[in-house]
PLY file of the C-alpha trace (Angstrom):
ply
format ascii 1.0
element vertex 215
property float x
property float y
property float z
element edge 214
property int vertex1
property int vertex2
end_header
-31.68 -0.32 13.72
-30.14 2.65 11.62
-31.01 6.01 12.98
-32.38 8.64 10.31
-32.90 12.61 11.10
-36.47 13.18 10.16
-36.14 16.83 10.54
-37.75 19.24 13.05
-41.12 18.88 14.68
-43.63 20.51 12.02
-47.06 19.64 14.23
-48.90 17.69 16.73
-51.55 15.25 16.34
-53.63 13.90 19.24
-51.05 15.34 21.21
-47.98 13.54 19.56
-45.12 15.53 17.66
-45.19 15.07 13.99
-41.92 14.87 11.82
-41.71 14.78 7.82
-38.32 14.42 5.94
-40.06 15.01 2.93
-40.78 18.44 3.47
-37.27 19.58 3.80
-36.41 18.12 0.21
-37.68 21.00 -2.44
-36.78 20.88 -6.07
-34.19 18.47 -7.11
-33.77 17.32 -4.08
-37.07 15.65 -4.10
-36.73 13.02 -6.57
-40.26 11.85 -6.15
-39.99 10.94 -2.51
-37.29 8.47 -3.48
-34.91 7.78 -0.32
-37.19 8.95 2.03
-36.06 7.53 5.24
-38.58 6.73 7.92
-38.39 5.69 11.86
-38.73 2.20 10.63
-41.77 2.01 12.94
-44.44 3.80 10.69
-44.23 7.03 12.85
-45.15 5.27 15.92
-41.53 5.71 17.50
-43.38 8.74 19.49
-46.27 6.97 20.26
-49.60 6.04 18.39
-51.91 9.05 17.73
-55.36 8.44 18.88
-58.05 10.82 20.40
-61.38 9.27 21.04
-64.35 11.54 22.44
-68.04 11.14 22.77
-69.05 14.12 21.08
-67.36 14.55 17.73
-68.99 14.03 14.32
-65.63 13.57 12.21
-62.81 11.13 12.79
-59.22 11.34 10.68
-58.14 7.61 10.30
-54.61 7.15 8.33
-51.60 5.30 7.98
-47.94 6.86 7.51
-44.64 5.69 6.86
-42.51 8.57 6.79
-44.50 11.29 8.41
-45.74 13.32 5.19
-49.29 11.67 5.68
-49.21 11.99 9.39
-48.51 16.18 8.55
-51.47 16.53 6.50
-53.25 14.30 8.99
-52.48 16.55 11.64
-53.57 19.77 9.38
-57.25 18.17 8.84
-58.03 16.66 12.76
-56.60 20.29 14.03
-58.92 22.29 11.14
-61.79 19.85 11.66
-61.94 19.17 15.52
-61.71 15.48 14.30
-61.07 12.56 16.74
-57.87 10.56 15.53
-57.27 6.98 15.00
-53.85 5.58 13.36
-53.53 2.65 11.50
-50.81 0.37 12.58
-48.99 -2.83 11.29
-48.29 -6.02 13.15
-44.73 -5.38 11.55
-43.63 -2.11 10.11
-42.05 -0.97 7.51
-38.13 -0.67 7.38
-36.56 2.66 8.04
-34.58 1.95 4.36
-36.54 3.09 1.49
-35.42 0.36 -0.89
-36.32 -2.23 1.81
-39.38 -0.95 2.18
-39.87 -0.84 -1.62
-38.78 -4.58 -2.21
-41.37 -5.44 0.80
-44.26 -3.43 -0.76
-43.87 -4.70 -4.51
-43.81 -8.31 -3.04
-46.97 -7.85 -0.99
-48.81 -5.96 -4.39
-47.75 -8.72 -6.50
-48.53 -11.56 -4.24
-52.19 -9.52 -2.97
-50.77 -10.43 0.52
-51.32 -7.17 2.32
-50.01 -6.70 5.81
-51.41 -7.64 9.29
-52.86 -4.67 11.06
-52.14 -4.19 15.21
-55.21 -1.79 15.84
-58.16 -1.50 17.34
-60.76 0.81 15.44
-63.03 2.48 17.60
-66.95 2.49 17.23
-67.66 4.41 14.38
-71.65 4.94 14.85
-71.22 8.86 15.89
-69.03 9.70 13.00
-70.89 11.15 10.05
-67.63 11.93 7.99
-64.46 10.10 7.80
-61.23 11.89 6.67
-58.98 8.59 5.45
-55.30 9.43 4.60
-53.07 7.11 2.96
-50.32 7.10 0.16
-50.06 6.59 -3.83
-47.59 3.68 -4.12
-46.28 2.84 -7.86
-49.61 4.78 -8.82
-52.06 2.91 -6.81
-53.26 2.50 -3.30
-50.66 1.73 -0.88
-50.75 -2.02 0.86
-51.66 -0.98 4.41
-54.68 1.08 3.13
-55.79 -2.45 1.13
-55.35 -4.16 4.62
-57.55 -1.53 6.21
-60.20 -1.50 3.73
-60.12 -5.39 3.83
-60.71 -5.66 7.19
-62.76 -2.75 8.12
-64.75 -1.64 4.95
-67.91 -2.55 6.19
-67.51 -0.34 8.97
-67.81 2.41 6.52
-71.21 2.10 5.79
-73.50 4.95 5.82
-70.07 7.55 5.87
-69.09 10.35 3.91
-65.67 9.55 3.08
-62.97 12.23 2.59
-59.79 10.53 1.02
-56.58 12.21 1.26
-53.27 11.26 0.09
-49.62 12.19 -0.29
-47.61 11.04 -3.45
-44.37 11.44 -5.18
-45.55 14.33 -7.59
-47.57 12.21 -10.17
-51.17 12.23 -8.54
-53.07 9.81 -6.90
-53.28 7.28 -9.95
-56.25 4.45 -9.41
-56.27 4.47 -5.84
-60.23 5.78 -5.77
-61.05 2.71 -7.99
-59.12 0.31 -5.96
-60.95 1.95 -2.67
-64.21 1.77 -4.06
-63.53 -1.85 -5.07
-62.41 -2.75 -1.61
-65.34 -1.22 -0.32
-67.77 -3.11 -2.48
-66.07 -6.89 -1.48
-66.04 -6.02 2.24
-69.76 -5.31 2.40
-70.18 -1.47 2.82
-73.28 0.22 1.65
-74.68 3.83 1.23
-71.19 5.55 1.61
-70.24 8.25 -0.24
-66.66 9.14 -1.73
-65.73 12.61 -1.91
-63.57 14.51 -3.92
-59.88 13.73 -2.62
-57.05 15.83 -1.31
-54.08 15.12 -3.28
-51.06 16.80 -2.28
-47.32 15.81 -3.31
-45.11 14.76 -0.09
-42.82 17.61 -0.32
-45.26 20.19 -0.20
-47.46 19.36 2.70
-45.74 21.84 4.88
-47.12 24.52 2.42
-50.98 23.22 2.07
-52.51 24.99 4.55
-54.93 26.75 1.88
-55.64 23.76 0.07
-56.51 21.79 3.16
-58.76 24.48 4.59
-60.69 25.01 0.68
-60.96 21.17 0.86
-62.27 20.62 4.40
-65.04 23.75 3.47
0 1
1 2
2 3
3 4
4 5
5 6
6 7
7 8
8 9
9 10
10 11
11 12
12 13
13 14
14 15
15 16
16 17
17 18
18 19
19 20
20 21
21 22
22 23
23 24
24 25
25 26
26 27
27 28
28 29
29 30
30 31
31 32
32 33
33 34
34 35
35 36
36 37
37 38
38 39
39 40
40 41
41 42
42 43
43 44
44 45
45 46
46 47
47 48
48 49
49 50
50 51
51 52
52 53
53 54
54 55
55 56
56 57
57 58
58 59
59 60
60 61
61 62
62 63
63 64
64 65
65 66
66 67
67 68
68 69
69 70
70 71
71 72
72 73
73 74
74 75
75 76
76 77
77 78
78 79
79 80
80 81
81 82
82 83
83 84
84 85
85 86
86 87
87 88
88 89
89 90
90 91
91 92
92 93
93 94
94 95
95 96
96 97
97 98
98 99
99 100
100 101
101 102
102 103
103 104
104 105
105 106
106 107
107 108
108 109
109 110
110 111
111 112
112 113
113 114
114 115
115 116
116 117
117 118
118 119
119 120
120 121
121 122
122 123
123 124
124 125
125 126
126 127
127 128
128 129
129 130
130 131
131 132
132 133
133 134
134 135
135 136
136 137
137 138
138 139
139 140
140 141
141 142
142 143
143 144
144 145
145 146
146 147
147 148
148 149
149 150
150 151
151 152
152 153
153 154
154 155
155 156
156 157
157 158
158 159
159 160
160 161
161 162
162 163
163 164
164 165
165 166
166 167
167 168
168 169
169 170
170 171
171 172
172 173
173 174
174 175
175 176
176 177
177 178
178 179
179 180
180 181
181 182
182 183
183 184
184 185
185 186
186 187
187 188
188 189
189 190
190 191
191 192
192 193
193 194
194 195
195 196
196 197
197 198
198 199
199 200
200 201
201 202
202 203
203 204
204 205
205 206
206 207
207 208
208 209
209 210
210 211
211 212
212 213
213 214
């Protein structure tokens, strides 16, 4: 596998180090996230982020290909003292950006979402689910579609706090797609709160926005 520099360690989530190449790309170098590399394992090369306790009332559930969403998830989890569950796939996306884009476009066009490889904990104890994802091509990224198709009904009765990273063009129709998939999955009595939306290269300076959103 081709190796890429993902940049310095910027934080920790559930004891796991977090790197995010995007935040090193300011100004013209950002280019809306184009050509951002990953570890080729959807940020799991240093282990899967998971922390499940008996007393937490909040949980952060997220998927991240190249680190920005994971960094945002770490800020939320640390601020709210939430449990953590990282969404993982049977077949991670390639480290190469163009290969990932080709695969994601094919999945979106065919409606064939990637296979999950994860164990969702019992969500009974949690009042709030912080749900993290990316906006790809102005819509919900395919791994989050897969998660909602498989586990959307488990979010019944929950307060859902969506947070996402993007290339600078905003959240697109992600919330509409999320609502549709939750309904299809049979979820009931949930609420979707105002989303936290951060450009991928700005997550390192988003502490104030995160704090205000969590409050």
